[in-house]
Legacy VTK file of the C-alpha trace (Angstrom):
# vtk DataFile Version 3.0
C-alpha trace
ASCII
DATASET POLYDATA
POINTS 136 float
-30.132 -254.756 -59.667
-28.427 -253.042 -62.321
-25.671 -250.744 -61.701
-25.631 -247.288 -63.332
-22.911 -246.348 -65.467
-20.769 -243.580 -64.047
-21.560 -240.282 -66.629
-18.440 -239.092 -68.324
-17.291 -235.752 -68.032
-15.657 -234.392 -71.111
-13.674 -231.204 -70.098
-13.339 -228.896 -73.194
-10.328 -226.704 -73.355
-10.546 -223.336 -71.683
-11.115 -220.551 -74.014
-8.261 -217.740 -73.631
-9.216 -214.066 -72.384
-9.865 -211.460 -74.906
-6.393 -210.355 -76.256
-4.759 -213.114 -74.925
-4.153 -214.738 -78.348
-2.482 -211.080 -79.358
-0.700 -211.122 -76.216
1.067 -214.133 -77.313
1.580 -213.297 -80.985
2.829 -209.932 -79.986
5.306 -211.242 -77.467
6.486 -214.013 -80.114
7.093 -210.687 -82.403
8.975 -208.778 -79.934
11.201 -211.778 -78.931
12.231 -211.853 -82.169
15.213 -210.826 -84.082
13.787 -209.190 -86.740
10.185 -209.399 -88.977
8.568 -212.683 -89.149
5.758 -214.303 -91.503
2.774 -215.989 -90.244
4.524 -219.156 -90.422
7.538 -218.223 -88.640
4.924 -216.838 -85.574
3.070 -219.786 -85.117
6.166 -221.971 -85.304
7.324 -219.395 -82.514
4.114 -220.428 -80.908
4.805 -224.344 -80.954
2.513 -224.604 -83.846
-0.212 -224.225 -81.213
-2.276 -222.307 -83.161
-3.608 -222.526 -86.782
-1.910 -220.952 -89.358
-5.335 -219.203 -90.170
-5.579 -217.878 -87.016
-2.105 -216.465 -87.006
-2.643 -214.572 -89.825
-6.095 -213.457 -88.474
-4.409 -212.374 -85.339
-1.804 -210.323 -87.117
-4.230 -208.776 -89.343
-6.285 -207.476 -86.308
-2.794 -206.313 -84.684
-1.604 -204.608 -88.080
-5.274 -202.724 -88.308
-4.926 -201.501 -84.500
-1.494 -199.926 -85.635
0.725 -202.190 -83.595
2.445 -203.662 -86.464
4.145 -203.029 -89.451
4.370 -205.498 -92.443
6.667 -205.412 -95.506
6.565 -207.661 -98.465
8.633 -211.197 -98.234
8.728 -213.369 -100.968
4.867 -214.490 -101.511
3.967 -213.797 -98.081
4.276 -210.671 -95.724
6.564 -210.517 -92.682
5.658 -208.378 -89.531
7.189 -206.761 -86.867
5.902 -204.223 -83.752
5.674 -200.692 -84.213
7.666 -200.115 -81.087
8.698 -202.315 -77.666
5.942 -202.720 -74.617
6.758 -199.763 -73.012
5.839 -197.666 -76.001
2.735 -199.835 -76.884
1.792 -199.025 -73.691
2.135 -195.800 -73.750
0.457 -195.407 -77.428
-2.742 -197.219 -75.628
-2.585 -194.453 -72.802
-2.216 -191.716 -75.384
-5.241 -193.467 -77.000
-7.709 -193.336 -73.978
-6.901 -189.934 -73.537
-7.787 -188.932 -77.144
-11.165 -190.354 -76.642
-12.003 -188.936 -73.305
-13.130 -184.968 -73.161
-11.589 -183.709 -70.173
-8.007 -185.115 -70.210
-7.341 -182.804 -66.970
-9.332 -184.847 -64.990
-8.351 -188.323 -66.509
-4.860 -187.239 -65.607
-5.426 -185.727 -62.295
-7.081 -189.124 -61.183
-4.240 -191.284 -62.749
-2.011 -189.340 -60.925
-3.787 -189.597 -57.718
-4.224 -193.439 -57.840
-0.190 -193.899 -58.652
1.503 -195.858 -55.477
3.665 -193.723 -54.006
6.925 -194.437 -55.592
5.018 -194.112 -59.022
4.143 -190.828 -57.985
7.714 -189.999 -57.136
8.925 -191.348 -60.441
6.769 -189.497 -62.428
7.022 -186.071 -60.777
11.074 -186.672 -61.162
10.370 -187.096 -64.445
7.878 -183.780 -65.136
10.324 -181.929 -63.148
13.512 -183.322 -65.773
11.238 -182.734 -68.665
10.028 -185.955 -69.173
13.629 -187.496 -69.194
15.290 -185.436 -71.908
12.064 -184.694 -73.721
11.398 -180.727 -73.688
8.053 -179.747 -72.694
5.565 -178.140 -75.135
5.710 -174.717 -74.517
LINES 1 137
136 0 1 2 3 4 5 6 7 8 9 10 11 12 13 14 15 16 17 18 19 20 21 22 23 24 25 26 27 28 29 30 31 32 33 34 35 36 37 38 39 40 41 42 43 44 45 46 47 48 49 50 51 52 53 54 55 56 57 58 59 60 61 62 63 64 65 66 67 68 69 70 71 72 73 74 75 76 77 78 79 80 81 82 83 84 85 86 87 88 89 90 91 92 93 94 95 96 97 98 99 100 101 102 103 104 105 106 107 108 109 110 111 112 113 114 115 116 117 118 119 120 121 122 123 124 125 126 127 128 129 130 131 132 133 134 135
């Protein structure tokens, strides 16, 4: 009687979640001392991504106005427009810009904050947002 050969299981690498590659590239740029070329970004990521993939991701981040670029030799060097907190604030503002009733969104956001964050937000608002004067 012949024995059947066991099936071969081929495991494909897991695809990263949407935005994961952009997050990795952005994190590499934020860790850097200054602007990086695509080749330098690729090296920061241990050569895990191809050069063309890095260029594509940098182009997407540039079109989202998350990065700036300046010429460096025959390439461009890229840098984040702000730090991680600034980028989060920009995303929040863009979301608010896309809704018709900002008051409802802001009130629900504040209502869903954990107590410690709500207290921090109240303190920031009463202090004029940590030195930023309230608009009149």
